[in-house]
C-alpha positions in Angstrom: 13.6 -20.1 -32.2 12.7 -16.4 -32.0 14.3 -13.9 -29.7 11.1 -13.7 -27.7 11.0 -17.5 -27.2 14.7 -17.6 -26.2 14.0 -14.9 -23.6 11.0 -16.8 -22.3 13.0 -20.0 -22.0 15.8 -18.2 -20.2 13.3 -16.7 -17.7 11.8 -20.1 -17.1 15.2 -21.6 -16.5 16.1 -18.9 -14.0 12.8 -19.2 -12.2 13.3 -23.0 -11.9 16.8 -22.4 -10.5 15.4 -19.8 -8.0 12.7 -22.2 -6.8 15.3 -24.9 -6.2 17.3 -22.5 -4.0 14.2 -21.4 -2.2 13.2 -25.1 -1.6 16.7 -25.9 -0.4 17.5 -28.3 -3.2 20.7 -28.6 -5.3 21.2 -26.9 -8.6 22.1 -29.5 -11.3 22.7 -27.0 -14.2 26.2 -26.5 -15.2 25.6 -23.1 -16.8 23.9 -20.6 -14.6 23.6 -16.8 -15.3 24.2 -15.8 -11.7 23.8 -12.0 -12.1 20.4 -12.5 -13.7 19.4 -15.1 -11.1 20.2 -12.7 -8.3 18.2 -9.9 -10.0 15.2 -12.3 -10.3 15.5 -13.3 -6.7 15.5 -9.7 -5.6 12.6 -8.8 -7.9 10.5 -11.7 -6.5 11.6 -10.8 -3.0 13.1 -14.2 -2.4 16.8 -13.5 -2.3 17.0 -13.5 1.5 15.0 -16.7 1.8 17.1 -18.3 -0.9 20.3 -17.3 1.0 18.8 -18.7 4.3 17.9 -22.1 2.8 20.7 -22.5 0.2 23.5 -20.3 1.3 26.0 -23.1 1.1 24.9 -24.0 -2.5 25.3 -20.3 -3.5 28.7 -20.1 -1.9 29.8 -23.3 -3.6 28.6 -22.6 -7.1 28.4 -18.8 -7.6 31.3 -16.4 -8.4 32.8 -14.7 -5.4 31.3 -11.3 -6.4 27.8 -12.7 -6.6 28.3 -14.4 -3.3 29.2 -11.1 -1.7 26.3 -9.3 -3.3 23.8 -12.0 -2.3 25.1 -12.1 1.3 25.0 -8.3 1.5 21.4 -8.3 0.3 20.3 -10.8 2.9 22.1 -8.8 5.6 20.3 -5.5 4.4 17.0 -7.2 4.5 17.6 -8.6 8.0 18.7 -5.2 9.3 15.8 -3.4 7.7 13.3 -5.9 9.3 15.0 -5.8 12.7 14.9 -2.0 12.7 11.2 -1.9 11.6 10.3 -4.6 14.2 12.0 -2.7 17.0 10.3 0.6 16.1 6.9 -0.9 15.6 7.3 -3.0 18.7 7.7 0.1 20.9 4.6 1.6 19.3 2.6 -1.6 19.9 3.7 -1.8 23.5 2.6 1.8 24.0 -0.8 1.1 22.4 -1.3 -2.0 24.6 -0.5 0.1 27.7 -3.2 2.5 26.6 -5.7 -0.4 26.5 -5.6 -0.9 22.7 -5.1 -4.4 21.2 -3.2 -4.1 17.9 -2.7 -7.4 16.0 0.2 -7.8 13.7 -0.8 -9.3 10.4 1.7 -11.1 8.2 5.1 -9.5 8.6 7.9 -10.8 10.8 5.6 -13.1 12.9 4.6 -14.9 9.6 8.2 -15.3 8.6 9.1 -16.7 12.0 6.2 -19.2 11.7 6.9 -20.3 8.2 10.7 -20.2 7.9 12.0 -20.1 11.5 13.5 -16.7 10.9 11.7 -13.4 11.2 14.2 -11.6 9.0 14.0 -13.5 5.7 10.9 -11.7 4.3 11.7 -8.2 3.1 9.0 -5.7 4.3 7.8 -2.4 2.9 5.7 -1.9 6.0 4.1 -3.5 9.0 0.3 -4.2 9.0 -1.6 -3.7 12.2 -5.2 -4.6 12.7 -7.0 -2.3 15.2 -10.7 -2.4 15.9 -12.5 0.6 14.4 -13.6 1.9 17.7 -10.0 2.1 18.8 -8.6 3.7 15.7 -8.6 7.3 16.9 -7.0 6.4 20.2 -4.4 4.3 18.4 -3.5 7.2 16.1 -3.1 9.5 19.1 -0.7 7.0 20.7 1.3 6.7 17.5 1.6 10.5 17.3 3.1 10.6 20.8 5.5 7.9 19.7 6.8 10.0 16.8 4.7 8.5 14.0 3.1 10.8 11.4 -0.1 10.0 9.5 0.7 10.3 5.8 -2.4 9.1 3.9 -5.8 7.5 4.7 -8.2 7.7 7.6 -10.7 5.5 9.4 -12.5 3.3 8.5 -10.1 2.8 5.6 -6.4 2.0 5.8 -4.2 4.7 7.3 -0.5 4.9 6.7 1.9 6.1 9.4 5.5 6.9 8.9 8.5 7.4 11.2 12.2 7.9 10.4 14.3 5.9 12.8 17.4 3.7 12.6 18.4 5.4 9.3 15.4 4.2 7.4 11.7 5.1 6.7 9.5 2.8 8.8 5.8 2.4 7.9 2.8 1.1 9.7 -0.4 0.4 7.8 -3.4 0.4 10.2 -6.5 -1.6 9.2 -9.8 -2.4 10.7 -10.4 -5.3 8.4 -8.1 -8.3 7.7 -8.8 -8.3 4.0 -9.0 -4.5 3.8 -10.2 -3.9 0.2 -13.5 -2.3 -0.9 -14.0 -5.1 -3.4 -13.9 -7.7 -0.7 -15.9 -5.8 1.9 -18.2 -8.8 2.2 -15.4 -11.1 3.3 -15.7 -11.3 7.0 -12.6 -12.8 8.5 -12.7 -13.0 12.2 -9.6 -11.6 14.0 -8.1 -14.7 15.7 -4.7 -14.1 17.4 -2.2 -15.5 19.8 0.5 -13.8 21.9 4.1 -14.6 21.0 7.5 -13.3 22.0 9.6 -12.1 19.1 13.0 -10.4 19.5 12.1 -9.8 23.1 8.8 -8.2 22.2 5.4 -9.5 23.3 3.1 -9.2 20.3 -0.4 -10.2 19.4 -0.2 -11.8 16.0 -2.8 -13.2 13.6 -3.3 -17.0 14.0 -6.0 -19.6 13.7 -8.0 -21.3 10.9 -8.4 -18.1 8.7 -4.7 -17.4 8.0 -4.7 -19.4 4.7 -7.8 -17.6 3.6 -6.4 -14.2 4.4 -3.1 -15.0 2.5 -5.2 -16.1 -0.5 -7.3 -13.0 -0.5 -4.2 -10.8 -0.2 -2.8 -12.5 -3.2 -6.0 -12.3 -5.3 -6.7 -8.6 -4.6 -3.4 -7.3 -6.0 -2.8 -6.7 -9.7 0.7 -8.2 -9.5 2.3 -10.2 -6.8 5.9 -11.2 -6.0 6.5 -14.9 -5.9 7.3 -14.6 -2.2 3.6 -14.4 -1.4 2.9 -17.6 -3.2 5.8 -19.3 -1.5 4.4 -18.2 1.8 1.1 -19.9 1.1 2.8 -23.0 -0.3 4.9 -23.2 2.8 1.9 -22.8 5.1 -0.4 -25.1 3.3 2.2 -28.0 3.0 2.8 -27.6 6.8 -0.8 -28.5 7.6 -2.2 -32.0 7.9 -5.3 -32.9 6.1 -7.7 -32.3 9.0 -6.2 -28.8 9.4 -6.6 -28.2 5.7 -10.3 -29.2 5.8 -10.8 -26.8 8.7 -9.1 -24.0 6.8 -11.3 -24.6 3.7 -14.4 -24.5 5.9 -13.2 -21.3 7.5 -12.6 -19.8 4.1 -16.0 -20.8 2.9 -17.6 -19.1 6.0 -15.7 -15.9 5.2 -16.9 -16.0 1.5 -13.3 -16.8 0.3 -13.7 -20.5 -0.5 -12.9 -20.1 -4.2 -10.1 -17.6 -3.4 -8.3 -20.2 -1.3 -8.9 -23.0 -3.8 -7.4 -20.8 -6.6 -4.4 -19.7 -4.5 -3.7 -23.3 -3.3 -3.9 -24.6 -6.9 -1.4 -21.9 -8.0 0.9 -22.6 -5.1 0.8 -26.3 -6.0 2.6 -25.4 -9.2 5.8 -24.5 -7.2 7.2 -28.0 -6.9 6.3 -28.8 -10.5 7.9 -25.6 -11.7 11.1 -26.5 -9.7 11.1 -29.8 -11.5 11.0 -28.0 -14.9 7.3 -28.3 -15.9 6.8 -25.7 -18.6 3.1 -25.2 -17.9 3.8 -24.7 -14.1 6.6 -22.2 -14.9 4.3 -20.3 -17.3 1.6 -20.0 -14.6 4.0 -18.7 -12.0 5.5 -16.1 -14.4 2.0 -14.8 -15.0 1.9 -13.4 -11.4 4.2 -10.6 -12.5 2.1 -9.5 -15.4 0.1 -6.4 -14.6 -3.6 -7.0 -15.3 -4.8 -3.5 -14.4 -7.6 -2.5 -12.2 -10.2 -4.0 -14.6 -8.4 -7.3 -14.6 -8.3 -7.3 -10.8 -12.1 -6.7 -10.6 -12.7 -9.5 -13.1 -10.5 -11.9 -11.1 -12.4 -11.1 -7.9 -15.7 -11.4 -9.6 -14.7 -14.8 -11.0 -13.5 -16.0 -7.6 -16.7 -15.0 -5.8 -18.4 -17.9 -4.1 -21.8 -17.0 -5.5 -23.6 -14.5 -7.8 -24.5 -12.4 -4.8 -20.9 -12.0 -3.7 -19.9 -11.2 -7.3 -22.5 -8.4 -7.2 -21.0 -7.2 -3.9 -17.6 -7.0 -5.6 -19.0 -4.7 -8.2 -20.8 -2.6 -5.6 -17.6 -2.3 -3.7 -15.9 -1.0 -6.8 -18.6 1.6 -7.5 -19.5 2.6 -4.0 -16.8 1.7 -1.4 -18.1 1.0 2.2 -16.3 3.9 3.7 -18.4 6.3 1.6 -21.7 4.9 2.8 -22.0 6.9 6.0 -24.2 9.5 4.1 -26.1 8.5 0.9 -26.6 12.2 0.1 -22.9 12.3 -0.7 -23.4 9.8 -3.5 -23.6 12.3 -6.4 -20.5 14.1 -5.3 -18.6 10.8 -4.9 -19.6 9.5 -8.3 -18.6 12.8 -9.9 -15.2 12.9 -8.2 -14.6 9.2 -8.9 -15.4 9.6 -12.6 -13.3 12.8 -12.9 -10.3 11.0 -11.3 -10.7 8.2 -13.8 -10.8 10.6 -16.8 -7.9 12.5 -15.4 -5.8 9.3 -15.1 -6.8 8.2 -18.6 -5.6 11.4 -20.2 -2.4 11.5 -18.1 -3.2 14.5 -15.8 -2.6 12.5 -12.6 -0.8 9.3 -11.6 2.4 10.0 -13.4 5.6 10.2 -11.4 7.6 13.3 -11.7 10.5 13.1 -14.2 12.0 16.5 -13.3 14.8 16.5 -10.8 13.8 18.0 -7.5 14.5 21.6 -6.6 17.6 21.9 -4.5 16.1 24.6 -2.4 13.2 22.4 -1.2 13.7 20.8 2.2 13.1 17.0 2.3 13.9 16.0 5.9 12.3 14.2 8.8 9.9 15.9 11.1 12.3 16.6 14.0 14.8 18.3 11.7 12.0 20.0 9.7 10.5 21.5 12.8 13.8 23.1 13.9 14.6 24.5 10.4 11.1 25.8 9.8 10.7 27.5 13.1 14.1 29.2 12.8 13.6 30.2 9.2 10.0 31.4 9.4 10.6 33.0 12.8 13.2 35.2 11.1 10.5 36.3 8.6 11.9 34.4 5.7 10.0 32.2 3.2 11.1 28.5 2.8 10.5 25.8 0.2 9.5 22.4 1.5 8.7 19.1 -0.1 5.7 17.6 1.8 5.1 13.9 1.8 1.9 12.1 1.2 -1.1 12.7 -1.1 -3.6 14.4 1.3 -3.5 17.6 -0.7 -3.7 16.2 -4.2 -4.3 17.4 -6.9 -3.5 20.9 -5.6 -0.1 19.7 -4.2 0.8 16.4 -5.9 3.5 14.1 -4.7 7.1 15.3 -5.4 5.9 18.9 -5.7 7.6 21.7 -3.7 5.6 24.2 -1.7 6.7 27.7 -0.7 5.8 28.7 2.9 5.5 32.3 3.9 5.7 33.3 7.6 2.2 33.6 9.0 3.2 36.9 10.7 3.8 38.4 7.2 0.3 37.9 5.8 -1.9 36.1 8.3 -4.3 33.4 7.2 -8.0 33.0 6.4 -10.5 30.4 5.3 -9.5 28.4 2.2 -5.7 29.2 2.7 -3.3 26.2 2.6 -1.4 26.5 5.8 1.5 24.7 7.6 0.3 23.8 11.1 1.8 21.9 14.0 -0.6 19.3 15.3 -1.1 18.8 19.1 1.5 16.0 19.1 4.2 18.0 17.3 3.9 16.8 13.7 3.2 19.1 10.8 0.5 19.1 8.2 0.1 21.2 5.1 -3.7 21.4 4.8 -6.5 23.8 3.9 -8.3 26.0 6.4 -12.0 25.1 6.6 -13.1 27.3 9.4 -11.5 30.0 11.6 -12.9 30.6 15.1 -11.6 32.7 18.0 -9.8 29.9 19.7 -9.5 27.2 17.0 -8.8 26.5 13.4 -10.3 23.6 11.5 -8.1 22.0 8.8 -8.6 19.3 6.2 -6.6 17.8 3.4 -8.3 18.2 0.0 -8.0 14.5 -0.7 -9.1 13.4 2.8 -12.7 12.5 3.8 -12.4 13.6 7.4 -11.1 16.8 9.1 -8.0 17.1 11.2 -8.1 17.7 14.9 -8.8 21.4 15.4 -5.7 23.4 16.3 -5.1 26.7 18.1 -4.5 29.7 15.9 -0.9 29.9 17.2 -0.3 26.4 15.8 -0.3 27.9 12.3 3.3 28.8 11.5 3.1 29.4 7.8 1.0 29.9 4.7 1.6 28.3 1.3 1.5 30.7 -1.6 3.3 28.9 -4.4 3.8 25.4 -5.7 6.5 24.1 -8.0 5.6 21.0 -10.1 7.9 19.5 -12.7 10.0 22.7 -12.8 7.0 25.1 -13.2 5.7 27.4 -10.5 2.0 28.1 -9.8 0.2 30.3 -7.4 -1.6 28.0 -4.9 -4.9 29.7 -5.8 -4.3 28.5 -9.4 -4.2 24.9 -8.4 -7.4 22.7 -8.6 -8.8 21.3 -5.4 -10.2 18.1 -6.8 -10.4 16.0 -10.0 -13.3 18.1 -11.4 -11.2 21.2 -11.0 -8.2 19.5 -12.5 -10.2 18.6 -15.6 -11.7 22.1 -15.8 -8.3 23.6 -15.5 -6.9 21.3 -18.3 -9.8 22.1 -20.6 -9.4 25.9 -20.1 -5.6 25.6 -20.8 -6.4 23.6 -24.0 -9.0 26.2 -25.1 -6.5 29.0 -24.5 -3.8 27.2 -26.6 -6.3 26.7 -29.5 -7.4 30.3 -29.4 -3.8 31.5 -29.3 -2.9 29.2 -32.2 -5.8 30.4 -34.4 -5.0 34.0 -33.6 -1.5 33.5 -34.9 
């Protein structure tokens, strides 16, 4: 047997053992590689659920060190979820008091429904559905509650962040249950019920379309943790046959009939894989194989219910719905989209920084940042900060550091990148579009829509330099979009060629 085959067999064995723990069944194997099994459980986001269902088995069979690590992981997940739920819950209550009806999608309510414990599904964020006409008001409420918009804008997904309870808490706000340009045709009605969770009254997704939404969520991602498939398997096996027929009919009405059939067929491999079926184990391991964006498009085209829906998947890839508000912008959009694709292919964007961060750059939450900035800039001193988000890419990419000069030292004008305090107290580092007597209009280079106009005295600093991977640039040297990025790279290459020939 080759080394590759041995490695594959070991992975299959560990996956089978993990599924037995998740299903609450006994492990029969005498030899178990417990460290690798725990790593697999964490990678597939199933460690907390396995502990919940098979904690006694783990305590009985695993070495003491592994038991301690597994228990500690489950406790960390529970604490993280409880903290996120508490912070999001306060924001949701504030929105409801303002007449907004946010609906929690998946997250802790789904875990409570499926597993009887809201804290066994590790969460990177909390998804909220908010009707498009309420998005601006909802964002304003979040700002008053201490949340900062980091990326995205209506009608697309918008991500909000707040540091609280010693962790970064994230809300992703949507106005579509599926929320993917390739599935813009999938019309899932927003059905919900009100539940009480951890003392909070929440509107949560419910009804006949939940299986279809889980299937679409699974299909639209390039890779998926096994947790998502276990979720669907648990939900589907809890339904009786009449309820399954109703769910299939709902999925068909939403244009997701084949998505649900595909996902349920895949989820059906879980018990077979737990029994050691090699074909089922192979199918489940394929979930973790990156298929790339092209593979994702192919999958969604293949799962389309009819040729017309397949065409709409392709249209969504080429011309997302959020860009259809003005067809005159089509040439610009196509140019920018193509330029970004080329830039990614040649490695100009999309690579995480490998250079350690600059010690002088501040990387703190907004409350601390505000006090430090106002004190430092108020004394006439420049300060380096590390802004979060991607709203100023490619001029200021993620992980870059930006130097901020006091606005009193040099003033500001149109096209400057400035640090401004928004009306609700949060900061943005965006470009000046227009300067009027009593207002300044700002916009992130990567954003489609402008910021709320601010008063001139809300501008507290001006960015003059950017540090990327250990190299400093003047902000005026940095490209504003993907076309500029390609142009800058081409010029640099020409200069190097000319210099090499001259030598």
